[in-house]
C-alpha positions in Angstrom: 69.8 -137.6 11.6 69.2 -135.0 8.9 66.7 -133.3 11.2 69.2 -132.8 14.0 70.9 -129.6 12.8 67.4 -128.0 12.2 66.3 -129.2 15.7 69.4 -127.6 17.3 68.9 -124.4 15.4 65.2 -124.2 16.3 65.8 -124.8 20.0 68.5 -122.1 20.0 66.2 -119.6 18.4 63.4 -120.5 20.8 65.6 -120.2 23.9 66.9 -116.8 22.7 63.4 -115.5 22.1 62.3 -116.7 25.5 65.1 -114.9 27.2 64.4 -111.7 25.3 60.8 -111.8 26.3 61.5 -112.3 30.0 64.2 -109.7 30.4 61.9 -106.6 30.3 59.6 -108.1 33.0 62.3 -108.0 35.7 64.9 -105.5 34.5 64.0 -102.7 37.0 63.8 -104.7 40.2 66.1 -105.4 43.0 65.3 -109.1 42.9 65.8 -110.2 39.3 64.7 -113.5 37.8 65.9 -114.3 34.3 66.2 -117.3 32.1 69.7 -117.8 30.8 69.9 -120.6 28.2 73.3 -122.3 27.9 74.5 -125.0 25.5 71.5 -124.7 23.3 68.6 -125.7 25.6 70.8 -128.4 27.4 70.8 -126.2 30.5 68.4 -123.6 31.8 69.4 -121.3 34.6 67.3 -119.1 36.8 69.2 -116.4 38.6 68.0 -114.3 41.5 70.2 -111.3 42.2 69.3 -109.5 45.4 70.3 -106.0 46.4 70.4 -106.3 50.1 71.4 -103.3 52.2 75.2 -103.3 52.4 75.7 -106.7 50.7 74.9 -108.5 47.5 73.6 -112.0 47.1 73.2 -114.1 43.9 71.4 -117.4 43.8 71.5 -119.6 40.8 69.1 -122.5 40.5 70.3 -124.9 37.8 68.4 -127.6 36.1 70.7 -129.6 33.8 69.1 -131.8 31.2 70.8 -135.1 30.7 70.3 -137.9 28.2 68.9 -140.4 30.7 67.6 -138.1 33.4 65.1 -135.4 32.5 66.2 -133.0 35.2 69.2 -133.2 37.6 68.9 -132.1 41.2 68.5 -128.4 41.7 71.4 -126.6 43.5 71.8 -123.1 44.7 75.1 -121.4 44.2 76.5 -118.2 45.5 79.3 -116.3 47.3 78.8 -117.0 51.0 80.9 -117.1 54.2 79.8 -119.6 56.9 77.4 -117.1 58.5 75.8 -116.3 55.2 75.5 -120.0 54.2 73.8 -120.8 57.5 71.4 -117.8 57.0 70.6 -119.0 53.5 69.9 -122.5 54.7 67.6 -121.2 57.3 65.9 -118.9 54.7 65.6 -122.0 52.4 63.8 -124.0 55.1 61.4 -121.2 55.8 60.8 -120.6 52.1 59.8 -124.2 51.7 57.3 -124.0 54.5 55.8 -120.7 53.6 55.5 -121.4 49.9 53.6 -124.6 50.7 51.2 -122.6 52.9 50.5 -120.1 50.1 50.8 -122.3 47.0 50.6 -126.0 48.0 50.8 -127.2 44.4 54.0 -125.4 43.6 56.8 -128.1 43.1 59.8 -125.7 42.8 61.3 -126.9 46.2 60.1 -130.5 45.7 63.4 -131.5 44.0 66.5 -132.6 45.7 67.7 -129.0 46.4 70.8 -128.0 48.4 72.6 -124.9 49.3 76.3 -124.9 48.6 79.3 -122.6 48.0 80.4 -122.1 44.5 84.1 -122.8 43.9 86.7 -120.2 43.3 84.7 -117.2 44.4 85.3 -114.6 47.0 83.5 -115.1 50.3 81.3 -112.4 51.6 78.0 -112.0 53.3 76.6 -112.1 56.8 73.6 -113.5 58.7 71.8 -110.4 57.6 71.6 -112.0 54.2 68.7 -114.1 55.5 65.8 -111.8 54.6 67.3 -111.1 51.1 67.8 -114.9 50.6 64.2 -115.7 51.6 62.8 -113.1 49.1 65.1 -114.4 46.4 64.1 -118.0 46.9 60.4 -117.2 46.9 60.8 -115.0 43.8 62.5 -117.9 42.0 59.7 -120.3 43.1 56.7 -118.2 42.1 58.3 -116.6 39.1 57.5 -113.1 40.2 59.6 -110.3 41.5 58.7 -107.4 43.8 59.2 -103.8 42.9 62.5 -102.2 43.7 63.3 -102.9 47.3 66.3 -102.9 49.6 66.2 -105.6 52.3 68.0 -106.5 55.5 67.3 -108.6 58.5 68.1 -111.9 60.3 65.4 -114.6 60.6 64.9 -117.1 63.4 63.5 -120.6 62.9 60.0 -119.2 63.6 60.2 -116.6 60.9 60.7 -113.6 63.3 62.8 -110.9 61.7 65.3 -109.5 64.3 67.4 -106.4 64.7 70.5 -105.7 62.6 73.4 -103.3 63.3 74.7 -100.4 61.3 71.4 -99.3 59.9 72.4 -95.7 59.4 75.3 -96.7 57.2 73.0 -99.0 55.2 70.4 -96.3 54.7 73.1 -94.0 53.4 74.0 -96.6 50.8 70.4 -96.7 49.7 70.2 -93.0 49.2 73.0 -93.2 46.7 71.8 -96.5 45.0 68.4 -95.1 43.9 66.4 -97.6 45.8 63.3 -95.8 47.2 61.8 -98.6 49.3 63.3 -100.5 52.1 62.3 -103.3 54.5 64.0 -103.4 57.9 63.2 -105.2 61.2 60.7 -103.5 63.4 63.3 -103.6 66.2 65.3 -101.1 64.2 62.3 -98.6 64.3 63.9 -96.1 66.7 67.3 -96.1 64.9 65.6 -95.7 61.5 63.4 -92.8 62.7 66.5 -91.0 64.1 68.4 -91.5 60.9 65.4 -90.3 58.8 64.9 -87.2 60.9 68.6 -86.3 60.7 68.8 -86.7 56.9 65.5 -85.0 56.2 67.1 -81.9 57.8 70.0 -82.1 55.4 68.5 -81.4 52.0 71.9 -82.0 50.2 71.7 -85.7 51.0 68.4 -86.3 49.3 65.3 -88.0 50.8 65.4 -91.1 52.9 63.7 -94.0 51.1 60.2 -95.1 52.2 60.7 -97.6 55.1 58.4 -100.5 56.0 59.0 -102.2 59.3 58.5 -105.9 59.5 58.2 -108.3 62.4 57.6 -111.7 60.6 58.2 -113.0 57.2 54.5 -113.5 56.7 54.3 -109.7 56.2 56.6 -109.9 53.2 54.0 -111.5 51.1 51.6 -108.6 51.6 54.3 -105.9 51.0 56.3 -107.5 48.2 53.9 -109.7 46.3 50.4 -108.1 46.6 49.5 -108.9 43.0 50.5 -112.5 43.5 48.3 -112.7 46.5 45.3 -111.1 44.8 45.6 -113.7 42.1 45.3 -116.6 44.5 
């Protein structure tokens, strides 16, 4: 029993140092993964915060240690309306399949995971959260984050990324947010080019961010996680 205070102190110091070491790795990204120790190593949280275009999404993957169970089921929490929850559930299913294709030994999604709404939080989000949700889930699973990107797009069950509305307004938000790279559906190509030409002519607005057009979520691996792929 005399060793318990020392053990508690040691675990607290170790958890704090781990968190300090991880923060600089992710601090300048739009998808941020951090370790947030709570209750002195009794709970570890992994948080993915995604800067989607025109919306925000936060996913929290909790593993709660218990006396008789090593790890409790993993749940994903966030602020979602019905459309956003449905989009995230679809993104989750696709993330499971695509992670298994790239990294079969990864067990992140092997637990009893679920997507649910956190209580007492404001609802927001749309089906266009799907692309951001997919990237956040993959980032959590592989422990790597892409460079600073803005994301938007709906995803169908086959992984096809479809057109979204209001792209001009969303690109305007990016100009003011400091994000200099953006992924948008290929079906938005014409609208994006028109917006880019109009804003390039107005030097007071600043440059339009670099735009990558994507058709399928397979392309995200090569755009967002090239170093991860090179290491495989």
